[in-house]
C-alpha positions in Angstrom: 35.9 -8.1 4.7 32.4 -9.4 5.0 29.4 -8.8 7.3 26.2 -10.6 6.2 22.6 -10.0 6.9 19.7 -11.3 4.7 16.0 -11.3 4.9 13.6 -14.1 4.4 9.9 -14.2 4.2 7.7 -15.9 1.7 10.4 -14.8 -0.6 13.2 -13.9 1.7 14.9 -10.5 1.3 18.5 -9.5 1.5 20.6 -6.5 0.5 24.1 -6.4 -0.6 26.5 -3.5 -0.9 30.2 -2.9 -1.7 31.8 -0.4 0.7 35.4 -0.4 -0.2 37.6 2.5 -1.1 38.6 2.2 -4.7 40.6 4.2 -7.2 39.0 6.3 -10.0 39.5 3.4 -12.4 37.4 1.0 -10.4 33.7 0.5 -10.0 31.8 -0.7 -7.0 28.7 -2.8 -7.1 26.1 -3.2 -4.3 23.7 -6.0 -4.0 20.4 -6.6 -2.2 18.6 -9.9 -1.7 15.1 -10.7 -0.6 13.1 -13.9 -0.3 9.8 -15.2 0.9 9.6 -17.9 3.6 8.3 -18.2 7.1 10.9 -15.8 8.3 12.7 -12.8 7.0 16.2 -11.8 6.8 17.9 -8.9 5.1 21.1 -9.0 3.4 23.1 -5.9 2.4 26.2 -6.4 0.2 28.7 -4.3 -1.6 30.6 -5.6 -4.6 33.7 -3.9 -5.5 34.8 -4.1 -9.1 37.7 -2.6 -11.0 36.6 -1.7 -14.5 39.6 -0.8 -16.5 39.1 1.1 -19.8 40.4 -0.6 -22.9 43.3 1.1 -24.6 42.7 2.5 -28.0 45.7 0.6 -29.3 43.9 -2.7 -28.5 40.8 -1.9 -30.4 39.6 -3.8 -33.4 37.4 -2.8 -36.3 34.2 -4.7 -36.9 31.9 -3.8 -39.8 33.6 -0.4 -40.1 32.9 0.4 -36.4 35.7 0.9 -33.9 34.8 -1.7 -31.3 37.2 -2.7 -28.6 37.7 -6.3 -27.6 35.6 -7.6 -24.7 36.9 -6.3 -21.3 38.8 -8.6 -19.0 36.9 -9.9 -15.9 37.0 -7.5 -13.0 37.8 -8.5 -9.4 34.7 -8.3 -7.2 34.4 -8.2 -3.4 31.0 -8.4 -1.6 30.4 -7.0 1.8 27.1 -7.6 3.5 25.5 -4.9 5.8 22.7 -5.2 8.3 19.1 -3.9 8.1 16.3 -3.8 10.7 15.8 -7.0 12.7 13.0 -9.5 11.9 10.1 -10.4 14.0 8.0 -13.6 13.6 5.1 -11.9 15.3 3.3 -9.4 13.1 0.7 -8.6 15.8 0.7 -5.3 17.7 3.7 -5.3 20.1 5.4 -8.2 18.3 8.5 -6.1 17.7 9.8 -6.3 21.3 12.8 -4.6 22.8 14.4 -8.1 23.0 14.4 -8.0 19.2 15.2 -4.3 18.7 16.5 -2.6 21.9 16.6 0.7 20.1 12.9 0.7 19.5 13.4 1.6 15.8 11.2 -1.1 14.3 11.2 -4.6 13.0 10.6 -6.1 9.6 7.9 -8.8 9.2 8.5 -12.3 7.9 6.2 -11.9 4.9 7.9 -10.1 2.0 5.5 -7.4 1.0 6.5 -4.3 -1.0 10.2 -4.9 -0.1 12.5 -3.3 -2.7 15.9 -1.8 -2.9 16.4 1.7 -4.3 19.2 3.9 -5.3 22.3 5.6 -3.8 22.1 9.1 -2.4 24.5 11.6 -4.1 27.2 10.9 -1.4 27.3 7.2 -2.4 27.3 6.3 1.3 23.5 5.7 1.7 21.0 3.7 -0.1 17.2 3.9 -0.2 15.1 0.8 0.7 11.4 0.2 0.8 10.5 -2.0 3.7 7.4 -3.2 5.6 7.6 -2.6 9.3 5.4 -4.9 11.5 4.8 -5.6 15.2 4.9 -2.0 16.3 3.5 -1.2 19.7 0.3 0.9 20.1 0.5 4.6 20.4 1.6 6.8 22.1 4.7 4.6 22.3 7.4 6.4 20.3 8.0 3.1 18.4 4.5 3.0 17.1 5.5 5.0 14.1 7.5 2.1 12.7 4.6 0.4 11.0 3.6 -0.4 7.4 5.4 0.4 4.2 8.1 2.9 4.7 11.3 4.3 3.2 14.5 3.9 5.0 18.1 5.0 4.3 20.8 2.4 4.9 24.5 3.4 5.5 27.0 1.6 3.4 30.2 2.4 5.3 29.5 0.6 8.6 28.8 3.9 10.5 25.5 4.6 12.3 22.9 7.3 12.6 22.4 9.2 15.9 19.8 6.5 16.9 22.6 3.9 16.9 21.3 2.0 13.9 22.8 1.7 10.4 19.4 2.7 9.0 17.0 5.6 9.4 13.4 5.7 8.5 12.4 8.8 6.5 8.7 8.4 6.2 7.8 6.9 9.6 5.7 9.3 11.7 5.2 11.9 8.9 2.1 14.0 10.0 -1.1 13.4 8.1 -1.2 17.1 7.1 2.2 16.7 5.4 1.1 13.9 3.2 -2.4 14.9 1.9 -3.3 13.0 -1.3 -0.2 10.8 -1.3 -0.2 7.4 -2.9 0.3 4.3 -0.8 2.8 2.9 -3.4 6.4 3.4 -2.4 8.1 1.2 -5.1 11.4 1.9 -7.0 12.7 4.5 -4.6 15.1 6.9 -6.4 17.1 9.9 -5.3 17.3 13.5 -6.4 20.7 15.2 -6.7 19.8 17.8 -4.0 19.9 15.1 -1.3 16.6 16.3 0.0 14.1 14.5 -2.2 13.2 10.9 -3.1 10.9 9.5 -5.8 8.9 6.6 -4.4 6.0 5.1 -6.2 3.9 8.0 -7.5 5.1 10.3 -4.7 8.0 12.7 -4.1 9.2 12.6 -0.6 10.9 15.9 0.4 12.7 17.1 3.6 13.5 20.7 4.5 17.1 19.5 5.2 19.3 16.8 3.7 17.7 13.4 4.2 20.7 12.1 6.0 20.8 14.9 8.6 19.6 14.4 12.1 17.5 17.5 11.6 15.4 15.7 9.0 12.7 14.6 11.4 9.2 13.4 10.5 7.7 16.9 11.0 10.2 18.2 8.4 9.2 15.6 5.8 6.4 16.1 3.2 5.1 13.5 0.8 3.7 15.0 -2.4 1.6 13.1 -5.0 2.4 13.1 -8.7 -0.5 13.8 -11.1 -0.7 13.3 -14.8 -3.6 15.1 -16.4 -5.4 13.1 -19.1 -8.7 14.9 -19.4 -9.6 17.9 -21.4 -11.4 19.6 -18.5 -8.6 18.8 -16.0 -10.9 17.1 -13.5 -10.4 14.0 -11.5 -7.2 12.3 -10.2 -5.5 12.1 -13.6 -4.1 9.1 -15.4 -2.6 6.0 -13.9 1.2 5.8 -14.1 3.6 3.0 -13.2 7.2 2.0 -13.3 8.4 5.6 -12.8 12.1 6.5 -13.7 13.7 9.8 -12.9 15.8 11.4 -15.6 19.3 12.4 -14.6 18.4 16.1 -15.0 16.0 15.6 -12.1 13.4 17.6 -14.0 11.9 15.0 -16.4 10.3 11.7 -15.5 9.8 8.6 -17.6 6.8 6.3 -16.9 4.5 3.7 -18.4 0.7 3.5 -18.6 -1.6 0.6 -19.5 -4.2 1.0 -22.2 -7.2 -1.1 -23.2 -8.3 -0.9 -26.8 -10.9 -3.3 -28.2 -10.6 -5.5 -25.2 -6.8 -5.8 -25.5 -4.4 -4.5 -23.0 -1.4 -2.5 -24.2 1.2 -0.2 -22.7 3.0 2.9 -23.8 6.0 4.7 -22.4 6.0 8.4 -21.7 8.3 11.3 -20.7 7.0 14.4 -19.0 8.4 17.3 -16.9 7.8 17.6 -13.2 6.3 20.9 -12.1 5.5 21.6 -8.4 2.2 23.3 -7.7 1.8 24.4 -4.1 -1.8 25.6 -4.5 -3.6 23.6 -7.3 -7.0 24.9 -8.3 -8.0 22.1 -10.6 -8.0 18.3 -10.6 -7.5 16.1 -7.5 -6.0 16.1 -5.0 -6.3 19.8 -4.3 -3.2 19.7 -2.2 0.4 20.5 -2.9 1.6 18.2 -5.6 3.8 17.6 -8.6 2.2 17.8 -12.0 3.5 16.1 -15.1 3.5 18.7 -17.9 4.6 18.6 -21.5 4.1 14.9 -21.6 4.7 13.0 -24.8 4.2 9.4 -25.8 7.2 7.4 -27.0 5.3 6.1 -30.0 4.7 7.6 -33.4 2.3 5.6 -35.6 3.6 7.4 -38.7 7.2 6.4 -38.0 9.0 3.3 -39.2 7.6 0.2 -37.5 9.6 -3.0 -36.5 8.0 -5.1 -39.3 6.7 -3.5 -42.5 5.2 -4.7 -45.7 7.1 -3.9 -48.9 5.4 -1.1 -50.8 5.9 -2.8 -54.2 5.7 -6.4 -53.2 3.2 -7.3 -50.5 4.7 -10.8 -50.2 7.9 -9.2 -48.8 8.3 -8.1 -45.2 11.0 -5.8 -43.9 12.6 -6.1 -40.4 13.6 -2.6 -39.3 16.1 -2.7 -36.4 16.2 1.1 -36.0 12.5 1.3 -35.3 11.8 2.7 -31.9 9.2 0.4 -30.3 9.0 1.0 -26.5 7.4 -2.0 -24.9 8.2 -0.8 -21.4 10.3 2.2 -20.5 13.1 1.1 -18.1 14.9 4.4 -17.5 17.6 6.6 -19.0 21.3 6.5 -19.7 23.6 8.0 -17.2 24.1 11.2 -19.2 20.4 11.4 -20.0 20.9 11.3 -23.8 19.1 8.0 -24.2 15.9 6.4 -23.0 16.2 2.7 -22.2 13.4 0.2 -22.8 12.3 -3.3 -23.5 11.9 -3.3 -27.2 10.4 -5.3 -30.0 12.7 -8.4 -30.4 15.5 -8.1 -32.9 15.5 -12.0 -33.1 12.6 -14.3 -32.7 11.6 -14.9 -29.0 14.7 -13.0 -27.8 13.6 -10.3 -25.4 16.3 -7.6 -25.1 16.8 -4.1 -23.8 17.6 -1.2 -26.1 18.5 2.5 -25.8 17.3 5.2 -28.2 18.9 8.6 -28.5 16.3 11.3 -27.4 17.6 13.7 -30.1 18.4 11.6 -33.1 16.3 8.5 -32.5 19.3 6.2 -33.1 18.7 2.8 -31.5 21.4 0.9 -29.6 20.8 -2.8 -28.7 22.2 -3.2 -25.2 21.8 -7.0 -24.9 21.6 -9.8 -27.4 21.9 -13.0 -25.4 19.0 -15.4 -26.1 17.8 -15.3 -22.5 15.4 -12.8 -21.0 16.5 -9.4 -19.6 14.4 -6.8 -17.9 15.7 -4.8 -14.9 18.7 -2.7 -15.9 20.6 0.5 -15.3 23.2 2.4 -17.4 26.3 3.8 -15.7 26.7 7.6 -15.2 29.2 7.8 -18.1 27.0 5.5 -20.4 29.9 3.1 -20.7 28.5 0.1 -18.7 25.1 -1.5 -18.2 24.1 -3.6 -15.3 21.2 -6.0 -16.0 19.2 -8.7 -14.3 19.2 -11.5 -16.8 18.2 -15.2 -17.0 21.2 -16.0 -19.1 22.6 -18.3 -16.4 19.4 -20.4 -16.2 18.8 -21.8 -19.7 15.2 -20.8 -19.2 14.5 -19.4 -22.6 17.0 -21.3 -24.8 14.3 -23.7 -26.1 12.7 -20.7 -27.8 15.5 -18.3 -28.5 18.6 -20.4 -28.7 18.7 -20.5 -32.5 20.2 -17.1 -33.5 19.3 -14.8 -36.4 15.7 -16.0 -36.8 13.5 -13.1 -37.9 11.0 -11.9 -35.2 7.8 -12.7 -37.2 5.9 -14.7 -34.6 6.7 -12.0 -32.1 4.1 -9.7 -33.6 1.6 -11.8 -31.6 3.7 -14.0 -29.3 6.1 -11.7 -27.4 3.9 -11.5 -24.3 3.7 -15.3 -24.0 7.4 -15.5 -24.7 8.3 -13.2 -21.9 6.1 -15.0 -19.4 8.1 -18.3 -19.5 11.0 -16.6 -17.7 9.2 -17.0 -14.3 8.1 -20.0 -12.2 5.2 -18.3 -10.4 6.6 -15.6 -8.2 10.2 -16.9 -8.7 12.5 -15.1 -11.0 15.6 -16.6 -12.5 17.5 -13.3 -12.8 21.2 -12.9 -11.9 23.2 -9.7 -12.1 25.6 -9.1 -15.0 27.8 -6.3 -16.0 28.1 -5.5 -19.8 30.2 -2.9 -21.5 28.9 -0.2 -23.8 29.3 -2.4 -26.9 27.1 -5.2 -25.6 27.2 -8.9 -26.1 29.5 -10.0 -28.9 31.3 -13.1 -29.9 31.9 -15.3 -26.8 31.4 -12.2 -24.5 28.1 -12.2 -22.6 29.1 -9.8 -19.8 30.5 -10.6 -16.4 28.3 -12.3 -13.8 28.6 -10.0 -10.7 28.0 -12.7 -8.1 30.0 -15.5 -9.7 32.2 -16.1 -6.6 31.4 -19.1 -4.4 30.7 -22.8 -4.8 26.9 -22.5 -5.2 26.1 -24.0 -1.8 23.3 -22.5 0.4 24.3 -19.1 1.7 27.1 -18.4 -0.7 27.1 -15.3 -2.9 26.2 -17.4 -6.0 23.6 -19.5 -4.3 21.2 -20.3 -7.2 18.2 -20.2 -4.9 18.6 -16.4 -4.6 17.0 -14.7 -7.6 17.6 -11.1 -8.8 14.8 -8.6 -8.7 14.3 -5.1 -10.1 16.1 -2.7 -10.2 19.9 -2.6 -10.0 21.2 1.0 -9.6 24.5 2.7 -10.1 26.0 5.2 -7.7 26.4 8.8 -8.9 30.2 8.4 -9.2 29.9 5.2 -11.2 31.8 3.1 -8.6 28.9 1.2 -7.0 25.8 -0.8 -7.9 23.1 -1.9 -5.6 20.7 -4.8 -6.3 18.5 -7.2 -4.4 17.4 -10.8 -4.7 14.7 -13.1 -3.4 14.9 -16.6 -2.1 13.1 -19.6 -3.6 10.3 -20.9 -1.4 7.0 -22.8 -1.9 5.1 -23.0 -4.1 8.0 -22.2 -6.4 9.6 -25.3 -5.0 8.6 -28.3 -2.9 5.3 -30.1 -2.7 3.9 -31.0 -6.1 6.7 -28.8 -7.6 9.5 -31.0 -8.7 12.1 -28.4 -7.7 13.6 -29.0 -4.3 13.4 -26.3 -1.6 16.5 -25.3 0.3 16.5 -23.7 3.7 17.9 -20.2 4.0 21.1 -19.9 6.0 20.3 -16.3 7.0 19.5 -15.0 10.5 15.8 -15.0 11.2 14.9 -17.7 8.7 
């Protein structure tokens, strides 16, 4: 069963979800796509996968550790679901009733701030950040569908009371309900109460469940998040980026850039969210969430990735259990571990790791020579979904030789990671990897492997994965999105050929 809708702009966008009833032994994966071109189209897909647990009797022992053999490939079905229609006219009134007869907004052709989010607790709705364009002037009721907004998308084919499969949560929120809010709305994530969303450096909250008809704009508040970094508690606080909500819905992981001696760096942090309805210090002096009890995920006194031998300065030690958080990427499903891009275990091989928040024990989640970045760990910690370039051969000229100590990486890791892209084009594809990671001939299962690779198929190589894939709360679905390759990443002076999108609207 398939219904397909994708979105194109300068990097066309599309979403994919899997909405199939499955048994408790199966997992469902949802996919989103997005691309830039002269038109936009949105694709929503669901991918259904059966992930069967390995029997204890079939396990083998490797290096004294009980490690099961690689899992068998799982059957996957992809169903595409619709999103708001596309208008080629971004000017006021460009979203006509001929394009959207419901008067509930249009998405522009240029991909700006478009991003998939996470499942709501019911597993039947997904958050998406979109950019509405072409709205009419006020007081037309449709004038609220403008700019960067958060929408919910149904995954079971049903509709909201407005007749659409989507519902805008932040459209038309009164100014007094959003004092001090940030304009960023990236990486939308959901709270377990079904009433709140994390979006950018804001928390969006409704007095009722977000999916309810009673959750109208006047019932929605957008609260900023503030991290105090001054001794006198003045000012707007520190800059935070790449926010990730901990499964306990109380703690928050984030990253922040530093500049020391003219060199840019970054650290990962974890803090606790604390709501202050009447702040008396710092800015904004409006209801907000403060980050308290913040700690940096770096200890200069702890074991470092590469150390000099105490007795023989000509010897270097590589320490794989060193916790070196290059960029925090989230938490395991149980919340026991923090996941991150770490210092390479092998030369020029960028991988993701997980460190136990109690013991500090490090688990290497990936080891394929290609580059990995966007990822999410399943609610039971047994599976990881990643966006990886392992199907592109992009990094093999640097990292293909295995087991080379990561010595040059002390100074070259930033340059190494940059070669994964071609301008704005990513070469990511989604993969499912079990708890024990890459091993032997097992390098995970490509989620969108079906198809013949022709334009418009699920495995069309011109569609590139983006951040972040996300698991549903019950561990049976994953949602991810992709963008389509367009100039200047192809065509013109670029030797790569451009292929037209087959999606509606461009």
